[in-house]
C-alpha positions in Angstrom: 95.6 104.1 123.3 92.7 106.3 123.2 89.4 107.3 121.8 89.5 110.5 119.9 86.8 112.8 118.4 86.6 116.3 117.3 84.7 119.0 115.3 86.2 121.6 112.7 84.3 124.3 111.2 86.0 125.6 108.0 84.4 129.1 108.2 85.5 129.5 111.9 82.2 129.0 113.5 81.9 128.1 117.1 82.2 124.5 118.1 80.0 123.7 121.4 82.1 122.1 124.1 78.8 120.2 125.0 79.0 118.2 121.5 82.7 117.2 122.1 82.2 116.1 125.6 79.2 114.1 124.4 81.4 112.4 121.7 83.8 111.6 124.2 81.2 110.2 126.6 80.4 107.4 123.8 84.3 106.5 123.7 84.7 106.2 127.3 85.3 102.2 127.2 88.1 103.1 124.9 89.9 105.4 127.4 88.6 105.1 131.1 91.7 106.7 132.6 90.7 110.4 131.6 89.5 113.0 129.2 91.0 116.0 127.5 89.5 118.7 125.3 91.0 121.5 123.0 88.8 124.2 122.2 89.5 127.3 119.8 87.8 129.4 117.5 86.4 126.8 114.7 87.7 123.8 116.4 87.0 121.2 119.3 89.4 118.4 119.7 88.5 115.6 122.3 90.0 112.3 123.6 89.6 109.5 126.1 93.0 108.1 127.5 93.7 104.5 128.2 97.0 105.0 129.8 99.7 102.8 128.4 102.8 104.8 127.8 103.9 107.6 130.0 101.5 107.4 132.8 102.1 110.6 134.4 102.7 113.1 131.7 101.1 111.6 128.8 97.7 113.1 128.8 96.4 114.8 125.5 95.5 116.7 123.6 99.3 117.7 123.3 100.7 120.8 121.3 103.8 121.9 119.8 106.2 124.4 121.5 104.2 127.4 120.6 100.7 125.9 120.9 99.9 126.4 117.0 99.6 122.8 116.3 97.5 120.1 118.5 97.2 116.4 118.2 94.8 113.8 119.6 95.9 110.4 119.0 94.8 106.6 119.4 97.1 104.0 119.2 100.9 103.3 119.6 104.2 104.6 117.7 106.5 101.8 118.2 109.6 103.6 116.9 108.7 107.0 118.9 112.1 107.0 120.9 114.1 107.1 117.8 111.8 109.7 116.2 112.3 111.7 119.7 116.2 111.5 119.6 116.2 112.7 115.9 113.8 115.5 116.7 115.3 116.7 119.6 118.6 116.8 117.7 116.9 119.3 115.2 115.9 121.7 118.2 112.5 120.4 119.1 111.5 120.5 122.8 109.5 117.9 124.3 107.3 118.5 127.4 106.1 115.1 127.7 107.7 111.1 127.4 104.8 109.9 125.4 104.6 108.6 121.8 101.8 111.1 121.1 104.1 114.2 121.0 106.3 112.7 118.6 103.6 113.3 116.0 102.8 116.8 116.5 106.7 117.7 116.2 107.0 115.4 113.0 104.1 117.3 111.6 105.8 120.8 112.2 108.9 119.3 109.8 106.9 117.4 107.3 103.3 118.5 107.3 101.0 115.4 106.2 103.9 113.4 105.0 104.7 112.8 108.8 102.8 109.6 108.5 105.6 108.1 106.5 107.9 107.9 109.3 105.5 106.4 111.9 105.8 102.7 112.7 102.9 101.6 114.6 99.0 101.4 114.7 97.2 104.8 114.7 94.3 107.1 114.0 95.1 110.7 114.9 94.0 114.3 114.2 96.2 117.4 113.9 94.9 120.8 114.3 97.2 123.6 112.4 96.1 126.8 114.0 98.0 128.7 112.1 97.0 127.3 108.8 93.6 126.5 110.0 94.0 123.0 108.4 93.0 119.7 110.1 94.9 116.5 109.2 93.5 113.1 109.9 95.4 110.1 109.4 94.7 106.4 109.7 97.7 103.6 110.0 98.8 101.6 106.8 96.9 98.3 107.5 93.8 99.7 109.4 94.6 98.5 112.7 92.8 101.4 114.5 89.6 102.8 113.1 88.7 106.3 112.1 85.2 107.8 111.0 84.1 111.2 109.6 81.3 113.0 108.2 80.8 116.4 106.6 78.1 118.5 107.5 78.1 121.5 105.2 81.3 123.6 106.0 81.8 121.5 109.3 83.5 118.2 109.5 83.4 115.8 112.5 85.6 112.7 113.2 85.8 109.9 116.1 87.2 106.8 116.6 83.7 105.1 116.5 80.5 105.6 114.7 78.5 105.9 118.0 80.4 109.0 118.8 79.1 110.8 115.6 75.6 109.8 116.3 76.0 111.9 119.2 76.0 115.1 117.2 72.5 116.7 116.1 73.6 117.0 112.5 74.2 113.5 111.8 70.8 112.0 110.8 70.6 108.0 111.5 69.7 106.8 108.1 70.6 103.4 106.6 73.0 103.4 104.0 71.8 100.9 101.5 75.0 100.1 99.8 76.6 99.5 103.2 73.5 97.3 104.1 73.7 95.3 100.8 77.7 94.9 101.6 76.8 93.5 104.9 74.6 91.0 103.5 77.3 89.7 101.1 80.6 90.2 102.7 79.7 90.2 106.7 80.8 93.9 106.9 80.1 97.4 105.6 82.2 98.7 102.8 86.0 100.5 103.2 85.2 103.8 102.8 81.2 103.9 104.2 79.6 103.1 107.3 76.0 101.7 107.8 74.9 105.3 108.3 74.5 107.4 105.2 76.9 110.3 105.0 79.4 108.9 107.9 82.4 107.6 106.0 85.4 105.6 107.2 88.8 107.0 106.6 90.4 103.8 104.7 93.7 102.4 105.8 97.0 104.0 104.4 95.1 107.3 103.8 95.1 110.9 105.1 92.4 113.5 105.0 93.3 117.2 105.0 90.4 119.8 105.5 91.5 123.4 105.1 89.7 126.8 105.2 89.2 127.9 101.6 90.1 124.8 100.0 87.7 122.1 101.3 88.2 118.5 102.0 90.5 116.1 100.2 91.4 112.5 101.0 94.7 110.8 99.8 96.4 107.6 99.9 99.9 107.6 101.2 100.7 103.7 101.4 99.5 100.4 99.5 101.0 97.0 99.8 102.8 96.0 96.6 103.3 92.0 95.9 106.2 91.9 93.8 108.1 88.5 94.5 111.9 88.8 95.2 113.9 86.8 93.1 117.4 85.2 93.2 117.3 84.5 97.0 117.2 81.0 98.7 114.6 79.9 101.0 116.8 79.8 103.8 118.0 83.4 103.4 114.2 84.6 103.2 113.2 82.4 106.5 116.5 83.9 108.4 115.2 87.7 107.3 111.6 86.8 107.9 112.5 85.8 111.7 114.5 88.6 112.2 111.9 91.1 111.5 109.4 89.0 113.6 111.9 89.3 116.6 112.2 93.0 116.2 108.6 93.7 115.5 107.6 91.4 118.7 110.2 93.5 120.8 109.0 96.7 119.6 105.2 95.9 120.5 106.4 94.7 124.1 107.1 98.7 125.0 104.8 99.5 127.7 104.4 101.0 131.2 101.7 98.5 132.1 101.4 94.6 132.2 101.3 92.6 128.8 99.8 89.3 127.9 98.8 87.5 124.5 96.0 85.7 123.1 96.9 82.1 122.5 94.6 79.7 120.3 97.6 77.0 119.9 97.8 77.9 115.9 101.1 78.7 114.6 100.3 82.6 114.4 99.4 83.1 118.1 102.0 80.7 118.9 104.8 82.3 117.2 104.2 85.8 118.7 104.1 84.1 122.3 107.4 82.3 121.5 109.4 85.6 120.4 107.7 87.2 123.6 108.8 84.6 125.7 112.6 85.1 124.2 112.4 88.8 124.5 111.3 89.2 128.1 112.9 86.3 129.8 109.9 85.6 131.9 106.5 83.6 131.8 104.1 85.4 129.1 100.5 85.6 130.5 98.3 83.9 127.8 94.6 83.7 127.5 92.3 81.3 125.6 88.5 80.8 125.3 87.0 77.2 124.3 83.8 75.3 124.1 82.4 72.1 125.3 81.8 71.1 121.5 85.0 69.1 120.7 84.5 70.4 116.9 85.0 73.9 117.9 87.5 73.8 121.1 91.0 74.5 120.8 91.7 74.7 124.3 93.7 71.6 124.6 95.9 72.8 121.7 96.6 76.1 123.2 97.3 74.5 126.8 100.0 72.5 125.0 101.7 75.4 123.6 101.4 77.4 126.7 103.2 74.2 128.8 106.0 74.2 126.0 106.6 77.9 126.3 106.2 78.0 130.0 103.5 80.6 130.0 101.1 81.5 132.8 98.0 80.4 130.9 94.3 81.3 131.6 91.3 79.8 129.9 87.6 80.1 129.8 85.1 78.0 128.7 82.2 79.6 126.8 78.7 78.3 127.4 75.5 78.7 125.1 73.9 81.3 127.6 75.4 84.2 125.6 71.9 85.9 125.0 72.6 88.0 127.8 75.7 89.4 126.3 74.6 90.0 122.7 73.2 93.5 123.4 76.7 94.4 124.6 78.3 92.8 121.9 76.3 94.6 119.3 76.7 97.8 120.9 80.5 97.5 121.0 80.8 96.3 117.6 79.7 99.7 116.6 78.2 98.8 113.2 76.2 95.3 112.0 78.9 92.8 111.8 78.3 89.4 110.3 81.2 87.5 111.8 80.0 85.5 115.0 83.5 84.9 116.2 83.1 88.4 117.7 81.4 86.9 120.6 84.4 84.5 121.6 86.7 87.7 121.0 84.6 89.5 123.3 84.9 87.0 125.8 88.7 86.2 125.6 89.2 90.0 125.8 87.1 90.2 128.9 89.2 87.1 130.5 92.6 89.0 129.6 91.3 92.5 130.7 91.1 91.0 134.3 95.0 90.1 134.4 96.7 92.9 131.8 96.1 96.3 130.0 97.7 95.3 126.8 97.5 92.0 124.6 99.8 90.7 121.7 97.6 88.7 119.2 98.7 86.6 115.9 96.3 88.3 113.6 97.2 88.8 109.9 99.3 85.5 109.5 96.7 84.1 107.4 96.8 86.8 105.0 100.6 87.4 104.7 101.7 83.6 104.6 98.6 82.2 102.9 97.2 80.2 105.7 93.3 80.3 104.7 91.9 76.9 103.6 90.3 78.8 100.8 93.5 79.4 99.2 94.2 75.7 98.7 90.6 75.0 97.7 91.2 77.9 94.8 94.4 76.2 93.9 92.5 73.0 93.0 89.6 74.8 91.7 91.8 76.5 89.2 93.0 73.5 87.6 89.9 73.0 85.5 90.4 74.5 82.1 87.9 76.8 80.2 86.1 73.9 78.3 85.5 72.0 81.7 84.2 75.3 83.5 81.8 75.9 80.5 80.3 72.0 80.7 80.0 72.5 84.6 78.1 75.7 84.2 75.7 74.2 81.5 75.0 71.1 83.6 74.6 73.2 86.8 72.2 75.5 85.1 70.2 72.4 83.8 69.6 71.1 87.2 66.8 72.2 89.5 67.3 74.6 92.3 68.0 72.8 95.5 69.4 69.9 93.8 72.5 68.5 95.6 75.8 69.3 93.8 74.3 72.4 91.7 75.8 75.2 93.6 79.2 73.5 93.4 78.9 73.1 89.6 77.9 76.6 89.2 80.7 77.8 91.5 83.3 75.9 89.7 82.2 77.3 86.3 83.0 80.9 87.3 86.0 82.9 86.2 88.9 82.8 88.5 88.6 86.2 90.2 84.8 85.9 90.6 84.9 82.4 91.7 87.0 83.4 94.7 84.6 86.2 95.7 81.6 83.7 95.5 83.4 81.5 98.0 83.4 84.6 100.3 80.0 85.7 99.6 77.2 84.8 102.5 73.9 86.3 100.7 73.8 86.4 97.0 71.9 88.2 94.9 68.9 85.9 94.4 68.9 85.1 98.3 68.9 88.9 99.0 65.8 89.4 96.8 64.2 86.7 98.8 64.7 88.0 102.2 64.3 91.8 101.5 61.1 93.9 101.0 61.2 94.6 97.1 61.9 98.5 97.7 64.6 97.4 100.0 66.2 95.0 97.3 65.9 97.5 94.6 68.1 99.9 96.7 70.6 97.0 97.5 70.9 95.7 94.1 72.0 99.1 92.5 75.6 98.2 93.8 77.9 95.5 93.6 79.3 94.6 96.9 82.5 93.2 95.4 83.2 96.1 93.0 86.6 97.1 94.7 87.6 93.5 95.3 86.9 92.5 91.8 88.9 95.4 90.5 92.2 94.3 92.5 91.7 90.6 91.5 92.0 91.9 87.8 95.5 93.2 88.3 98.4 91.2 87.0 100.9 89.0 89.2 100.6 85.5 90.4 97.0 84.3 91.4 97.8 83.6 95.0 99.1 87.2 95.5 96.0 88.7 94.1 94.0 86.7 96.7 96.0 88.0 99.4 96.0 91.5 98.4 92.3 91.3 98.4 92.0 89.9 101.9 94.8 92.3 103.2 92.9 95.3 102.0 89.3 94.0 102.6 88.7 90.9 104.9 91.8 91.9 107.3 90.8 95.4 108.2 87.0 95.3 107.7 86.4 91.9 109.7 89.5 90.6 111.8 90.8 93.9 112.8 87.4 95.4 113.2 86.5 92.6 115.6 89.8 92.6 117.6 89.7 96.3 117.9 86.2 96.4 119.0 85.8 93.6 121.3 89.2 94.4 123.0 88.4 98.2 123.6 85.0 97.0 125.0 87.0 96.0 127.9 89.4 98.9 127.8 92.2 96.3 126.8 94.7 97.4 124.2 95.3 94.6 121.3 98.8 94.8 119.4 99.3 92.8 115.9 103.0 92.6 115.6 102.6 90.3 112.5 101.3 93.6 110.9 104.0 95.8 111.4 104.5 97.6 107.9 108.0 96.3 107.6 106.9 92.8 107.9 104.0 93.2 105.5 106.3 94.8 102.9 108.6 91.9 103.2 105.9 89.1 103.3 104.6 90.6 99.9 107.9 89.9 98.3 108.1 86.1 99.5 107.4 83.9 96.2 104.0 82.3 96.5 105.7 78.9 96.2 107.3 79.2 99.5 103.9 80.4 100.9 101.8 77.3 99.5 103.9 74.5 98.7 102.5 71.2 97.8 99.2 71.8 99.9 101.4 73.0 102.9 100.3 76.5 104.0 102.5 79.3 105.6 105.6 77.0 104.4 108.0 80.0 105.0 106.8 81.1 108.3 107.1 77.4 109.5 110.5 77.2 108.2 111.6 80.7 109.8 109.9 79.5 113.3 111.5 75.9 113.2 113.3 75.3 116.5 111.2 77.9 118.4 107.8 75.8 118.4 107.1 72.3 118.6 106.7 70.3 115.4 103.0 69.5 116.4 102.5 73.3 116.5 103.9 73.9 113.1 102.1 71.2 111.3 98.7 71.5 113.2 95.8 72.0 110.6 94.3 75.5 110.3 91.3 76.1 112.3 89.1 79.3 112.2 88.2 81.0 115.5 84.8 79.7 115.1 81.8 79.4 117.7 79.2 76.6 117.5 76.5 79.4 117.0 74.5 77.5 114.4 74.3 74.5 116.9 73.2 76.7 119.6 70.6 77.9 117.4 69.3 74.4 117.1 69.3 73.8 120.6 69.4 76.2 123.9 69.2 79.4 121.6 66.3 78.3 119.3 63.9 81.1 120.3 66.3 83.8 120.1 66.2 84.3 116.4 62.5 84.3 116.1 62.2 86.7 119.2 64.3 89.3 117.5 63.8 89.1 113.7 60.0 88.3 113.9 59.4 90.9 116.6 56.8 93.9 115.9 59.9 96.1 116.2 61.8 94.3 113.4 58.4 94.1 111.4 57.9 97.7 111.8 61.1 98.6 110.1 59.9 97.2 106.6 63.1 95.8 105.7 62.8 92.1 105.6 60.2 89.9 104.1 58.6 88.4 107.0 57.4 85.3 105.2 61.0 84.8 104.0 62.4 85.0 107.6 59.8 82.5 108.7 61.1 80.3 106.1 64.5 80.9 107.1 63.7 79.9 110.8 61.0 77.4 110.2 63.0 74.4 111.0 66.5 74.9 112.3 67.2 71.1 112.7 67.5 70.8 109.1 68.8 72.7 106.0 71.8 75.3 105.8 73.8 76.3 108.6 72.4 78.8 110.8 75.4 80.2 112.0 76.5 83.4 109.9 73.3 83.9 107.7 71.2 84.2 110.9 73.9 86.1 113.0 74.2 88.9 110.4 70.7 89.5 110.4 70.5 89.3 114.3 73.6 91.8 114.5 71.9 94.3 112.3 68.6 94.1 114.3 70.5 94.4 117.7 72.3 97.7 115.9 69.1 99.0 115.0 67.8 98.7 118.6 70.9 100.2 120.1 71.3 103.1 117.8 68.1 103.7 115.6 65.0 103.0 117.7 64.2 106.1 119.7 67.1 108.1 118.8 66.3 111.8 119.5 66.9 114.5 117.0 69.7 116.2 118.8 71.9 115.9 121.8 71.8 118.1 124.8 74.5 121.0 124.7 75.0 120.2 128.5 76.9 116.9 128.4 76.0 116.1 131.9 72.2 115.2 130.2 72.0 111.7 129.6 68.2 111.4 129.3 68.3 111.4 125.5 70.4 108.3 125.1 69.6 104.7 124.2 69.8 102.3 127.4 73.4 101.0 126.3 74.6 104.4 125.6 72.9 106.0 128.8 74.8 103.5 130.8 78.2 104.6 129.1 77.5 107.9 129.6 76.7 107.8 133.1 79.8 105.7 133.9 81.9 108.5 132.2 80.2 111.0 134.2 80.6 109.4 137.6 84.4 108.3 136.9 
């Protein structure tokens, strides 16, 4: 696991070593164990290393036999031993024992198609010196991040946005499409960052930059929901269990201690149960909780830990989090509206005190239809066209603010749009209220749900369409972003065995009626795990990893939103309508929940303070000079320079 960065000049112009080091310094938390740089005419590759596999010889960048191809890699390749045996049998010579080296030799044989043989999570770059070609690749599900930007004939890439902001050519201008998406969806788009001109390489895609041919981006993998027919439930459950056992076993490959996040729900409990069977010794498990019983799951996690015999650790999160919000916002890398990033940050900190790698149960809700909104949509879609028309007409006749109006308007929407409406934070009218007119005009030009609406319009079962949208948007842009950034903030590697692509491809073939049966979600997963988990876990109602932030905003943190959102610094930005923000915050004891709506605005303001306010026009060419950095960046850089 590492953080990677690099610059390529397609005309062969010089790349300053100081710029590569500056980007690497911004990624030190992703790899505190070392730094490596490769420089050649027209290229500079850099990485920060978190040592997990091959502690002695696994430093990067890694080359092929004759030094004509070099790779920097972030992630883990779980089938690397199998790949190595095959490559050595075909004459390739290895000089490390790392999973990284399998990539560069695969590239020699297969070019950009090398990604198709990889089983794991990854963001990597291969520089082909003989062809003057750069290959960037990101894993199929988007577990690991990868950003890039084109600067004329130069291309720069990095594991995090903040590393690219170290370059003088990258101007920190807000991308209004991304900002509008944030307000609606809680996150920025799949292909764009909050900074204009800085893009994300999407999951399941490669980018190829070549002298004389420019830059092209291509998809190499996409999930296909095509239910299998003619197979029994028992047969499918048995195969699913076998795939999960295999995936967990592969995800346990490590030269450092491992543990697991444990919430007490079926996803994390399944992972821990399978880990226990594979290791034959107590698994270290970690949970976070709250004194507010409506949000606390530590008792459930504790019960699972006792049943599985784990070495369990837990921490209760108090409403004194104001002191860590700046760090959370800094490590999130972009504004981010999901407040569960805060407990994820804290449980990662807890785990990092004991292990260097954790397994988590993320992905189970998308693969096996675990979200409550799937059941809600199942109920809502039973209303016929005439009923929906009548509810819409009645809702439009009711005055704004009248109880039940929004529910009627929601039920009146067409199937696909109704689901997206359920996921929307700030609707168009609400954006118009809170934004200054010129900002709203920019934001309103873009439909934040355009891509999701397109996927929802595809054929197939309605549940499969919803899963498809969540698997390709909500999962990588919210869930996996949160887990990656918050774990790596503490130099902790998080692995997600439920998202092994072979498991995902199999799950997409499970008939929908075996996922959601009679209001029972994850039916097939529960069948597969019967006998390994207590019945109480299998039938435990779904609870999200939520935080009582809205209640804290009404109590001990009441002044925090006003201090940030109504500050002079925020007003000077000229983005929000101050009077509208005043009304939103005027009486936090009544009205709509202040959790996600206010946290999303706070996250944006904290991001602006960390990365926009006082940002210099350029970085120093001497990477030892940290005077130009914002406070949080300066601390990171100083730690890097003294490591």
